Structures are given as C-alpha cells and as structure tokens.
N, C-alpha and C positions, 0 to 999 in steps of 0.2 A: 881671477880669484873669486870664491864665493862670497856673495854679500850676505852678512850674517849678523843677527843680534844675539848675544850670548849672556846668559845669567850665570854667574859663578856662585855656587852655594858653599859657604864656609861652615864648618863644624866648630862651634864654640862651647860645646857641652863640657861638664866636668871632667869627662874622660880625657879631653885634650890637655889637661894639666900634666898628663903622664910625660916624663922625660925620656922615654925610650927612643925618641927622634929629637935631633938638636933643634932648638934648645928645649922645646917641648912640642907636643903634637900641633897645638895652635900656632906657635910661631913657625914651625916648618911649613905651614900652608901659606904664610904671607909672601915668602919669596916666590912660591909657585903661582900665587895670584897675579903678582906683577909680571912674571914670565908669560902667563896666559894673555893678559891684557895687551902686553907688547906684541905677542905673536898674532893675535886677532886683529889689532888695529894696523900693524905693518902689512898684514896680508891684503887688506882693502881699506882705503881711507875712509870709507863710508860705513865700515863696521862699528858697532857700539858694544859696550860691555857693561853690565850692572852686577851688583853683588848683594847677597843677602846672607844672613846667619841663621841657622836653625837650631840652636841651642836655647838655654835660658828657659823662659816661660812660653816661648813660641817663636816662630820665624819673625825676623826683623829685617827690613830693608835698609841696607847700608848706603847704597847708591843705586838711583834708577839708571837706565841705559844712558851711557855717555861715552865720549871719546877723550874726555879729560881725566887722567889718572889722579890728579890731585884731589878731586872730590871723593874718590874711592880710598886713597891712602889715609885721609884724615879720619874717615869713618871707620876703617878697619882697625886702625890703631887705638881707637877709643872704645872698641867693643870689648865687653868683659866676658871672661869664662864663667859660666854658670849654667846650672839646670841640667836637663837631659836633651837627648836628640829627638826632635820632632820630624822624622824623615818624611812621611807621607805629605804632611802639611807643608813642609818646606819646599818640596817638589811642586806642589800644586801652586804655592805663592809665586814661585819662580816662573811657572808656566803662565800665570795670570799677568805677571809683569811683562812677559814676552808678547802676550795677546795685545797689550796696550802700547806696544812699540809704535813710533811715529811713522816709520818707514815700513809699510806693509809688504814691501818687495823683499825685505830681509828674510833669509831662513832663520828658523828658531832653533836655539841649542841651549841645553843646560849642562853645566860642568860641575859636578857635586863632589865635594870632598866627604869621605865618610870615615871618621876615626873613633866611632863609637859603636856599640852593639845596636843592631836594628831590631826593634821590638816587634815590628809588623811581621805577620806570617807570610809565606811564599804566595798564598792565594791572594791575600791583600795586595801584595806587590804586583802580582800578575794583572790584577784589575787596574792598578794604577798605570802599569806600563801600557796596557791596552788603550787607556784614555790618552796618554802621551802620543802614542802612535797615530791615533784617530785625529788628534789636533796638529799632526805633522811637526812634533817637537822631538828633535834628536837629543839623546841623553848620554852623557859620559860620566863614568864614575872613577874616582881615584880613591881606592880602597887601601886603607893603611891602618896599623895599630891593632885592630880587631878583625884582621883578615880571616883568621881561622874561623870565626863566627859568622862572618858576613859574606864571604866569597860565594858560597853556593846560592844565596838568595839573590846576590847582585848578577851572578851569571844568568839566572833564571829571568830576572828583569831584562837584561840586555838582549837575551835571545828573543823575548817578546816584543820589545819596542823597536828592535833593529829593522831598518828597511834600507836595502841596498848598501848595507855595511856603513851606515851613517852614524851608528852608536858604538862606544867602545868602553871596555873595562880594563883599568890599569891597576893591578895589585902590587903594592910595594912592601914586602916584608921587612921586619925590623932589622934583618941581618942582610939586607940588599946590598950594602956597601956604598951606596950613593945617597946624597942628599935628596929629599923629596922633590925639590925643584928640578933636579938633574934627571930623575926618573921621568917626570913629566915632560921635560923638554925632548927627550929621545923617544917618547911614545907616539902612538898613532893619534892620540888627542891633539898633539901639536903638529906632528908631521904628516899625519894621514892624508889630508886633502892637498897640502902642498906637494907631497910626494906624487900623488896621483896626477896632479897637474903637470908637474915637471916630467913625469914619466911619459905622459901622453905626447907632451911637446918634444921630447928627445926620442920618442919611438921605442922606448924601453920600459922596464918595469919601475914601479914607484919605489922599490927598495934600493935602488942604486944611488949612491951618493953623487950629486951633481958635479962636485969638484974633484972627483977621483978618491979612491980609497973607501974605507968602510966608516959610515957615519957613526956606527955604534961604538967604534973605538974611542972617539971623543965627542960626545953628544953636544957639549957647550960649544965647541968650535964648529960643529956641523950647523947648529942652530943659528950662530952668529953669522956664518957665511950665507946661510940661506936667506936670512933677514936682509942681509946686505944686498944680496942679488935682487930680491924683490923691491928694495927701495931704489936700486939703480934701474930696474925695469919701469918702475912708476915714473921716475924722473925722465927717462927717455920718452915715454908716453906723453907726459906733460909738454916736453919740448916739441914733440912732432905735432901735437895739437895746437901749440902757439905758432908753429910755422905754418900750418894750414890756415889758421885765422888770419896771419899777416898776408899770406898769398891771396886769400879771398878779399881782404881789404885792398890790396894793390890792383887786383882785376876790377874791383868796383870804381877805384880811381880812374883807372884807365878808360873804362866805359863812360864814365862822366866827362873825361876830357874829350874823348871822341864825339860825344854828343855836342859838346860846347863848340868844338871846332867846325862841326857840320853846320851848326846854326849860323855861325859867323860867315861861313863860305857863302851860304844862300843870301845873306844880307849883301855881301859884296857884289854877287851877281845881279841882285835887284838894283843897285846903285849904277851898275855899268849900263843896264838896259835903259835906265832913265836918262842917262847921258846921251846915249845914242839917239833917243827919241827927240832930244832937244836939237 
C-alpha cells in the first residue's frame, strides 16, 4: 500500500449550516472524515492524517499529521460554523502542513470538502493547481451542496493537477440518495488505490470486487470487507517477520554453540598430548 500523508480540509463556512444534507452540511462531513481517517491508516500503519478547516476568518489547523484519531475528534467537534470559504488559502495551508511532514518518504495528498461557493476564478484555480502539481501534491475534492456552481471549476482544477490519475473529484448531489460518507466510501478517493493494488495482485481490473459480486451494490459492506482483508494481510506480514527474526536468532545461537564446542574440543586434545608427553 502507498505510504501517504493526508491533510483533510473541512468546510465550516456559514453555508454548511444548510440542512439539505443530514443533519446539516457540516455534520455530514464529520462521519466522512472518520471514514477517511480509518481507510488511510488501515491501508498502511505508517500513514498519517491531519485536519484543517477553511471557513471563518481563515484556515485553522485542527490537528497536525497524526495516527491518533482522538486528537482529530476533539478538535473537529469544537470547531464553529462561521464566516466564508477561504478556498485557495486553505489548500495552500494544507500543502504547507504536508511539506513539514516528519516522514519525507510519504506521498502528499489533500482531500478537501467543498460545500460553499468558490469565489476564485478558473484562472486563479488553474494557477493553484499547477503549483500543487509542481510540488507533487495529489488533490481530491468532495463537491456537495453547491455542486451546480462549483463543478466546472473543480473539474478544471483536477484536470490540471492530475498526474497518472492520482487526483479525483467526487460530486454528491443533494438528491443522491446516499449519506455523504457512503458516497465517499464507495468512491475512487477511498477505493481507487486499494482497487488498483488488488487488481494488480489478482491479475484483473481494479473495478472487480475482491469478494465476489458488485461492490457498488453495498459500498459499506465492500469497504468493511476490504479493510478487514488489509488488516489480515498486515497481521500475516507481522507474523512472517516475527518468524524470520526467531529463525535468525536460533541460527545465531546454534553458531555460538558450535563455536564453543569447537573450543572445548581443542582444549581436550591439548590435555591429551600433554599426558602422552609425560
């Protein structure tokens, strides 16, 4: 699995008070944030996730990159809905947080929720997307609530920042029929890299559900089964590593014993020769 640092960007502007998504647009994001955290950290034990919000008076860091969901949970529930969306500034702050990640081997990714109108022009967004691409930052957008206004702009952004299909746009209309986290869980944002890895291992396409059947029929079950499989694979890998370490330790002990026995044998021979000489 890809080793990755992910900054999740949450929209807490006044537009997220709108109740067109249960319970409102802001609350709808919270379950999706937890799903993203679990999916990322289950995919690789060394993955880290951070969260910022970009409403109010400007972007605010809720949690720096971490593998502990508790710090994210406490911060995200204390965040207030206020102000307007600071789209470009928020994306740049998220990129800056990724730049200062401790593990430089981690790939960089931003997953941003957009539930408010984007004020920036397409030209401004294109310039920002080029900057993200230059800095090797993949970007995913979860576009909801104001999709009629934002979709064209976000499509342009993704087409610019995309490199080898590493960035995605998920648009969830109000009448989609699914909760926001359900749509996220069955999207390429969560499933994309896992599906490609599974498809490569199975010699098939990444769209095939590993356990039989169509994953889109029950995205929650598909995600649960996939995460369970990944946990089992990680457990087997740990057991195999432990067995190898134990085997190496046994071989070292045997080598030490052979060396000790060889030294004792030489001493016995020396005593025998001295006796003969007498």
